[in-house]
N, CA, C and O atoms as a CHARMM CRD file, in Angstrom:
* protein
*
  236
    1    1 MET  N     10.55400 -47.90400 -27.04800 PROA 1      0.00000
    2    1 MET  CA    11.31400 -47.92800 -25.68700 PROA 1      0.00000
    3    1 MET  C     12.22300 -46.57400 -25.45000 PROA 1      0.00000
    4    1 MET  O     12.30300 -45.97900 -24.37600 PROA 1      0.00000
    5    2 ALA  N     12.77200 -46.27400 -26.45400 PROA 2      0.00000
    6    2 ALA  CA    13.75400 -44.73000 -26.42000 PROA 2      0.00000
    7    2 ALA  C     12.73500 -43.67900 -25.69300 PROA 2      0.00000
    8    2 ALA  O     13.02100 -43.03300 -24.68400 PROA 2      0.00000
    9    3 LYS  N     11.47200 -43.62800 -26.40500 PROA 3      0.00000
   10    3 LYS  CA    10.57700 -42.76100 -26.08400 PROA 3      0.00000
   11    3 LYS  C     10.10600 -42.89900 -24.46600 PROA 3      0.00000
   12    3 LYS  O      9.96800 -41.94900 -23.69600 PROA 3      0.00000
   13    4 ASN  N      9.96600 -43.83700 -24.25900 PROA 4      0.00000
   14    4 ASN  CA     9.55200 -44.22800 -22.91100 PROA 4      0.00000
   15    4 ASN  C     10.58100 -43.69400 -21.66600 PROA 4      0.00000
   16    4 ASN  O     10.26700 -43.08400 -20.64500 PROA 4      0.00000
   17    5 TYR  N     11.93100 -44.14500 -22.12100 PROA 5      0.00000
   18    5 TYR  CA    12.83100 -43.71700 -21.21400 PROA 5      0.00000
   19    5 TYR  C     13.00900 -42.17900 -21.14800 PROA 5      0.00000
   20    5 TYR  O     13.32400 -41.64000 -20.08700 PROA 5      0.00000
   21    6 ILE  N     12.83900 -41.58800 -22.10300 PROA 6      0.00000
   22    6 ILE  CA    13.00500 -40.20400 -22.02200 PROA 6      0.00000
   23    6 ILE  C     11.80100 -39.69900 -21.20500 PROA 6      0.00000
   24    6 ILE  O     12.05100 -38.85400 -20.34600 PROA 6      0.00000
   25    7 GLU  N     10.64300 -40.07000 -21.34700 PROA 7      0.00000
   26    7 GLU  CA     9.59500 -39.52200 -20.31700 PROA 7      0.00000
   27    7 GLU  C      9.79100 -40.00500 -18.81700 PROA 7      0.00000
   28    7 GLU  O      9.31400 -39.46400 -17.82000 PROA 7      0.00000
   29    8 VAL  N     10.56100 -41.09300 -18.86500 PROA 8      0.00000
   30    8 VAL  CA    10.68700 -41.44300 -17.22100 PROA 8      0.00000
   31    8 VAL  C     11.95600 -40.43900 -16.75800 PROA 8      0.00000
   32    8 VAL  O     11.98200 -39.97000 -15.62000 PROA 8      0.00000
   33    9 GLN  N     12.82800 -40.20300 -17.58000 PROA 9      0.00000
   34    9 GLN  CA    13.70000 -39.15700 -17.15600 PROA 9      0.00000
   35    9 GLN  C     13.30700 -37.95800 -16.73000 PROA 9      0.00000
   36    9 GLN  O     13.72900 -37.44200 -15.69500 PROA 9      0.00000
   37   10 LYS  N     12.43400 -37.41600 -17.54100 PROA 10     0.00000
   38   10 LYS  CA    11.85300 -36.13900 -17.50400 PROA 10     0.00000
   39   10 LYS  C     11.13900 -36.13500 -16.11100 PROA 10     0.00000
   40   10 LYS  O     11.14300 -35.10600 -15.43500 PROA 10     0.00000
   41   11 SER  N     10.60900 -37.12500 -15.73600 PROA 11     0.00000
   42   11 SER  CA     9.67100 -37.33900 -14.27600 PROA 11     0.00000
   43   11 SER  C     10.44700 -37.24800 -13.09900 PROA 11     0.00000
   44   11 SER  O      9.95200 -37.03900 -11.99200 PROA 11     0.00000
   45   12 ILE  N     11.91200 -37.43300 -13.36000 PROA 12     0.00000
   46   12 ILE  CA    12.72400 -37.62200 -12.02300 PROA 12     0.00000
   47   12 ILE  C     13.05400 -36.22900 -11.54800 PROA 12     0.00000
   48   12 ILE  O     13.54200 -35.39300 -12.30800 PROA 12     0.00000
   49   13 SER  N     12.81000 -36.01400 -10.41500 PROA 13     0.00000
   50   13 SER  CA    13.40700 -34.53200  -9.64700 PROA 13     0.00000
   51   13 SER  C     14.12500 -34.89400  -8.62700 PROA 13     0.00000
   52   13 SER  O     14.04400 -36.02000  -8.13500 PROA 13     0.00000
   53   14 PRO  N     15.04200 -33.81500  -8.12800 PROA 14     0.00000
   54   14 PRO  CA    15.66100 -34.00200  -7.07300 PROA 14     0.00000
   55   14 PRO  C     15.07700 -33.50700  -5.81200 PROA 14     0.00000
   56   14 PRO  O     14.08000 -32.78500  -5.79500 PROA 14     0.00000
   57   15 TYR  N     15.72600 -33.91300  -4.72200 PROA 15     0.00000
   58   15 TYR  CA    14.95900 -33.80700  -3.38700 PROA 15     0.00000
   59   15 TYR  C     15.21600 -32.04300  -3.10500 PROA 15     0.00000
   60   15 TYR  O     14.42700 -31.18700  -2.70500 PROA 15     0.00000
   61   16 ASP  N     16.57300 -31.95900  -3.47800 PROA 16     0.00000
   62   16 ASP  CA    17.06600 -30.46400  -3.40700 PROA 16     0.00000
   63   16 ASP  C     17.98000 -30.28500  -4.35900 PROA 16     0.00000
   64   16 ASP  O     18.38300 -31.30800  -4.91300 PROA 16     0.00000
   65   17 ASN  N     18.49300 -29.08000  -4.75700 PROA 17     0.00000
   66   17 ASN  CA    19.41300 -28.94100  -6.02300 PROA 17     0.00000
   67   17 ASN  C     20.85000 -29.26600  -5.45700 PROA 17     0.00000
   68   17 ASN  O     21.77500 -29.46000  -6.24500 PROA 17     0.00000
   69   18 LYS  N     21.05300 -29.32900  -3.97700 PROA 18     0.00000
   70   18 LYS  CA    22.39000 -29.70500  -3.46600 PROA 18     0.00000
   71   18 LYS  C     22.74000 -31.22800  -3.99100 PROA 18     0.00000
   72   18 LYS  O     23.81000 -31.51700  -4.52700 PROA 18     0.00000
   73   19 THR  N     21.84100 -32.00000  -3.79000 PROA 19     0.00000
   74   19 THR  CA    21.95000 -33.59700  -3.90300 PROA 19     0.00000
   75   19 THR  C     21.78400 -34.24900  -4.80600 PROA 19     0.00000
   76   19 THR  O     21.91900 -35.47200  -4.78000 PROA 19     0.00000
   77   20 PHE  N     21.34400 -33.37200  -6.14100 PROA 20     0.00000
   78   20 PHE  CA    21.14800 -34.02200  -7.30800 PROA 20     0.00000
   79   20 PHE  C     22.19700 -34.12700  -8.15700 PROA 20     0.00000
   80   20 PHE  O     22.72100 -33.07400  -8.52100 PROA 20     0.00000
   81   21 GLY  N     22.75600 -35.47500  -8.67900 PROA 21     0.00000
   82   21 GLY  CA    24.04700 -35.58700  -9.21600 PROA 21     0.00000
   83   21 GLY  C     24.72900 -36.49500  -8.63800 PROA 21     0.00000
   84   21 GLY  O     24.13500 -37.30600  -7.92700 PROA 21     0.00000
   85   22 THR  N     26.00200 -36.56500  -8.79300 PROA 22     0.00000
   86   22 THR  CA    27.10600 -37.31700  -8.02200 PROA 22     0.00000
   87   22 THR  C     27.23900 -36.89200  -6.75900 PROA 22     0.00000
   88   22 THR  O     26.81800 -35.76600  -6.49700 PROA 22     0.00000
   89   23 MET  N     27.77800 -37.60200  -5.83900 PROA 23     0.00000
   90   23 MET  CA    28.22400 -37.21000  -4.47100 PROA 23     0.00000
   91   23 MET  C     29.41800 -36.50700  -4.64700 PROA 23     0.00000
   92   23 MET  O     30.18000 -36.68900  -5.59800 PROA 23     0.00000
   93   24 VAL  N     29.58300 -35.74100  -3.78000 PROA 24     0.00000
   94   24 VAL  CA    30.87900 -34.63000  -3.65300 PROA 24     0.00000
   95   24 VAL  C     31.81200 -35.13300  -2.59400 PROA 24     0.00000
   96   24 VAL  O     31.49200 -35.04900  -1.40900 PROA 24     0.00000
   97   25 PRO  N     32.68400 -35.53100  -2.88300 PROA 25     0.00000
   98   25 PRO  CA    33.90200 -35.96800  -1.88200 PROA 25     0.00000
   99   25 PRO  C     34.00900 -35.22300  -0.73900 PROA 25     0.00000
  100   25 PRO  O     33.94100 -34.00200  -0.88100 PROA 25     0.00000
  101   26 GLY  N     34.18000 -35.72700   0.50700 PROA 26     0.00000
  102   26 GLY  CA    34.67700 -34.69800   1.72700 PROA 26     0.00000
  103   26 GLY  C     35.99100 -34.47700   1.75800 PROA 26     0.00000
  104   26 GLY  O     36.80200 -35.00300   0.99600 PROA 26     0.00000
  105   27 PRO  N     36.31200 -33.47300   2.88600 PROA 27     0.00000
  106   27 PRO  CA    37.77000 -33.15200   2.91200 PROA 27     0.00000
  107   27 PRO  C     38.69800 -34.19400   3.20100 PROA 27     0.00000
  108   27 PRO  O     39.88900 -34.00400   2.95200 PROA 27     0.00000
  109   28 PHE  N     38.30800 -35.27700   3.69800 PROA 28     0.00000
  110   28 PHE  CA    39.25300 -36.33700   4.01600 PROA 28     0.00000
  111   28 PHE  C     39.53700 -37.12900   2.93000 PROA 28     0.00000
  112   28 PHE  O     40.60500 -37.72700   2.80100 PROA 28     0.00000
  113   29 GLN  N     38.54800 -37.16400   2.07000 PROA 29     0.00000
  114   29 GLN  CA    38.59200 -38.17000   0.94300 PROA 29     0.00000
  115   29 GLN  C     39.30100 -37.30300  -0.35900 PROA 29     0.00000
  116   29 GLN  O     39.68400 -37.88300  -1.37400 PROA 29     0.00000
  117   30 ARG  N     39.38500 -36.17800  -0.21200 PROA 30     0.00000
  118   30 ARG  CA    39.98100 -35.28500  -1.13300 PROA 30     0.00000
  119   30 ARG  C     41.59800 -35.21500  -0.75200 PROA 30     0.00000
  120   30 ARG  O     42.40400 -35.12100  -1.67800 PROA 30     0.00000
  121   31 PHE  N     42.05700 -35.26300   0.61900 PROA 31     0.00000
  122   31 PHE  CA    43.30100 -35.40500   1.08900 PROA 31     0.00000
  123   31 PHE  C     43.84200 -36.80200   0.59600 PROA 31     0.00000
  124   31 PHE  O     44.94000 -36.91900   0.05200 PROA 31     0.00000
  125   32 LEU  N     43.05000 -37.76900   0.81300 PROA 32     0.00000
  126   32 LEU  CA    43.52000 -39.21000   0.45300 PROA 32     0.00000
  127   32 LEU  C     43.81600 -39.20100  -1.15000 PROA 32     0.00000
  128   32 LEU  O     44.87000 -39.62000  -1.62900 PROA 32     0.00000
  129   33 ARG  N     42.90000 -38.74400  -1.80000 PROA 33     0.00000
  130   33 ARG  CA    43.44000 -38.67200  -3.51700 PROA 33     0.00000
  131   33 ARG  C     44.30800 -37.98400  -3.71000 PROA 33     0.00000
  132   33 ARG  O     44.76300 -38.14300  -4.84300 PROA 33     0.00000
  133   34 LYS  N     45.01800 -36.92800  -2.88500 PROA 34     0.00000
  134   34 LYS  CA    46.22600 -36.33700  -3.26800 PROA 34     0.00000
  135   34 LYS  C     47.39400 -36.61600  -2.57600 PROA 34     0.00000
  136   34 LYS  O     48.50300 -36.18000  -2.88400 PROA 34     0.00000
  137   35 CYS  N     47.12700 -37.38900  -1.58300 PROA 35     0.00000
  138   35 CYS  CA    48.48000 -38.01600  -0.80800 PROA 35     0.00000
  139   35 CYS  C     49.00300 -38.94400  -1.40800 PROA 35     0.00000
  140   35 CYS  O     48.38800 -39.99100  -1.61500 PROA 35     0.00000
  141   36 ILE  N     50.35400 -38.72500  -1.84200 PROA 36     0.00000
  142   36 ILE  CA    51.35000 -39.50600  -2.51100 PROA 36     0.00000
  143   36 ILE  C     51.64600 -40.60500  -1.87200 PROA 36     0.00000
  144   36 ILE  O     51.86600 -41.58300  -2.58700 PROA 36     0.00000
  145   37 LEU  N     51.72700 -40.75500  -0.60600 PROA 37     0.00000
  146   37 LEU  CA    51.86600 -41.56000   0.39800 PROA 37     0.00000
  147   37 LEU  C     50.83400 -42.81900   0.23800 PROA 37     0.00000
  148   37 LEU  O     51.17600 -43.94300  -0.12800 PROA 37     0.00000
  149   38 TRP  N     49.66100 -42.46400   0.54300 PROA 38     0.00000
  150   38 TRP  CA    48.56600 -43.18100   0.37100 PROA 38     0.00000
  151   38 TRP  C     48.30400 -43.92500  -0.74000 PROA 38     0.00000
  152   38 TRP  O     47.95100 -45.10400  -0.73500 PROA 38     0.00000
  153   39 GLN  N     48.51600 -43.08400  -1.89200 PROA 39     0.00000
  154   39 GLN  CA    48.63000 -43.84600  -3.20400 PROA 39     0.00000
  155   39 GLN  C     49.51400 -44.84100  -3.36500 PROA 39     0.00000
  156   39 GLN  O     49.15700 -45.87400  -3.93300 PROA 39     0.00000
  157   40 PHE  N     50.76900 -44.68700  -2.90300 PROA 40     0.00000
  158   40 PHE  CA    51.91600 -45.63900  -2.93800 PROA 40     0.00000
  159   40 PHE  C     51.53700 -46.99500  -2.11400 PROA 40     0.00000
  160   40 PHE  O     51.79100 -48.12700  -2.52700 PROA 40     0.00000
  161   41 ILE  N     50.80800 -46.65800  -0.73200 PROA 41     0.00000
  162   41 ILE  CA    50.33700 -47.77400  -0.09300 PROA 41     0.00000
  163   41 ILE  C     49.17200 -48.76400  -0.78100 PROA 41     0.00000
  164   41 ILE  O     49.10800 -49.98800  -0.66800 PROA 41     0.00000
  165   42 ARG  N     48.25400 -47.86900  -1.53700 PROA 42     0.00000
  166   42 ARG  CA    47.09500 -48.67200  -2.18100 PROA 42     0.00000
  167   42 ARG  C     47.87300 -49.40100  -3.51000 PROA 42     0.00000
  168   42 ARG  O     47.46000 -50.51300  -3.83700 PROA 42     0.00000
  169   43 PHE  N     48.85500 -48.86800  -4.18500 PROA 43     0.00000
  170   43 PHE  CA    49.29600 -49.55300  -5.26500 PROA 43     0.00000
  171   43 PHE  C     50.08500 -50.77500  -4.63900 PROA 43     0.00000
  172   43 PHE  O     49.87000 -51.89100  -5.11200 PROA 43     0.00000
  173   44 ILE  N     50.93600 -50.63200  -3.65700 PROA 44     0.00000
  174   44 ILE  CA    51.37800 -52.01500  -3.20600 PROA 44     0.00000
  175   44 ILE  C     50.32900 -52.96000  -2.68700 PROA 44     0.00000
  176   44 ILE  O     50.66600 -54.13900  -2.79800 PROA 44     0.00000
  177   45 VAL  N     49.15400 -52.75900  -2.15200 PROA 45     0.00000
  178   45 VAL  CA    48.18900 -53.54800  -1.67200 PROA 45     0.00000
  179   45 VAL  C     47.51600 -54.03700  -2.91300 PROA 45     0.00000
  180   45 VAL  O     47.24200 -55.23600  -2.95500 PROA 45     0.00000
  181   46 ILE  N     47.22000 -53.30100  -3.89700 PROA 46     0.00000
  182   46 ILE  CA    46.56900 -53.89200  -5.16200 PROA 46     0.00000
  183   46 ILE  C     47.56100 -54.71300  -6.14200 PROA 46     0.00000
  184   46 ILE  O     47.05600 -55.42700  -7.00800 PROA 46     0.00000
  185   47 ASN  N     48.95900 -54.61900  -6.01800 PROA 47     0.00000
  186   47 ASN  CA    49.84500 -55.33500  -6.67000 PROA 47     0.00000
  187   47 ASN  C     49.91200 -56.68800  -5.78700 PROA 47     0.00000
  188   47 ASN  O     49.85600 -57.74500  -6.41600 PROA 47     0.00000
  189   48 LEU  N     50.01100 -56.73400  -4.57700 PROA 48     0.00000
  190   48 LEU  CA    49.71400 -58.02400  -3.88600 PROA 48     0.00000
  191   48 LEU  C     48.76600 -58.70500  -3.92400 PROA 48     0.00000
  192   48 LEU  O     48.95600 -59.88600  -3.63500 PROA 48     0.00000
  193   49 LYS  N     47.56800 -58.34000  -4.23500 PROA 49     0.00000
  194   49 LYS  CA    46.30600 -58.77900  -4.41700 PROA 49     0.00000
  195   49 LYS  C     46.46200 -59.69900  -5.62100 PROA 49     0.00000
  196   49 LYS  O     46.16800 -60.89400  -5.56600 PROA 49     0.00000
  197   50 MET  N     46.96200 -59.06400  -6.77500 PROA 50     0.00000
  198   50 MET  CA    47.16700 -59.47900  -8.20300 PROA 50     0.00000
  199   50 MET  C     48.22700 -60.66500  -8.13100 PROA 50     0.00000
  200   50 MET  O     47.97600 -61.64600  -8.83100 PROA 50     0.00000
  201   51 LEU  N     49.44900 -60.68200  -7.31600 PROA 51     0.00000
  202   51 LEU  CA    50.23600 -61.59600  -7.31900 PROA 51     0.00000
  203   51 LEU  C     49.67600 -62.98100  -6.70800 PROA 51     0.00000
  204   51 LEU  O     50.02200 -64.11000  -7.05600 PROA 51     0.00000
  205   52 ARG  N     48.76900 -62.65200  -5.75500 PROA 52     0.00000
  206   52 ARG  CA    48.29600 -63.86100  -5.13200 PROA 52     0.00000
  207   52 ARG  C     47.30500 -64.53200  -6.04300 PROA 52     0.00000
  208   52 ARG  O     47.21300 -65.75800  -6.10600 PROA 52     0.00000
  209   53 VAL  N     46.58800 -63.73100  -6.72600 PROA 53     0.00000
  210   53 VAL  CA    45.63900 -64.50200  -7.88800 PROA 53     0.00000
  211   53 VAL  C     46.45100 -65.02400  -8.82100 PROA 53     0.00000
  212   53 VAL  O     46.01000 -66.04500  -9.34800 PROA 53     0.00000
  213   54 VAL  N     47.85700 -64.51400  -9.31600 PROA 54     0.00000
  214   54 VAL  CA    48.39400 -64.90200 -10.15500 PROA 54     0.00000
  215   54 VAL  C     49.19900 -66.26000  -9.66400 PROA 54     0.00000
  216   54 VAL  O     49.51800 -67.15200 -10.45000 PROA 54     0.00000
  217   55 ALA  N     49.41000 -66.27900  -8.60400 PROA 55     0.00000
  218   55 ALA  CA    50.07800 -67.39200  -7.92100 PROA 55     0.00000
  219   55 ALA  C     49.15300 -68.56900  -7.73000 PROA 55     0.00000
  220   55 ALA  O     49.58900 -69.71300  -7.85800 PROA 55     0.00000
  221   56 LYS  N     47.98100 -68.34800  -7.45000 PROA 56     0.00000
  222   56 LYS  CA    46.71600 -69.67400  -7.31500 PROA 56     0.00000
  223   56 LYS  C     46.56600 -70.05100  -8.77200 PROA 56     0.00000
  224   56 LYS  O     46.31100 -71.23100  -9.01000 PROA 56     0.00000
  225   57 SER  N     46.69400 -69.18600  -9.79800 PROA 57     0.00000
  226   57 SER  CA    46.28200 -69.83100 -11.05500 PROA 57     0.00000
  227   57 SER  C     47.52300 -70.62300 -11.51100 PROA 57     0.00000
  228   57 SER  O     47.29600 -71.46500 -12.38000 PROA 57     0.00000
  229   58 HSD  N     48.77300 -70.50700 -11.08800 PROA 58     0.00000
  230   58 HSD  CA    49.87600 -71.35000 -11.75600 PROA 58     0.00000
  231   58 HSD  C     50.13400 -73.02100 -11.07700 PROA 58     0.00000
  232   58 HSD  O     51.05400 -73.75600 -11.43600 PROA 58     0.00000
  233   59 HSD  N     49.15800 -73.35300 -10.10400 PROA 59     0.00000
  234   59 HSD  CA    49.09600 -74.54200  -9.43300 PROA 59     0.00000
  235   59 HSD  C     48.70900 -75.65400 -10.39400 PROA 59     0.00000
  236   59 HSD  O     48.59800 -76.81000  -9.98700 PROA 59     0.00000
């Protein structure tokens, strides 16, 4: 099984060298990842979702 997997991996080739591998985030996505205000908003949203799940489970 492992030998077959290695053979399959060797046969995979990229369309071009720029797109092989993981996606690179664009400028707006990089901005959102660094923006403290956006991170705080997402933190609040995630916590509200968790509170809703916990509140439903306590009935």
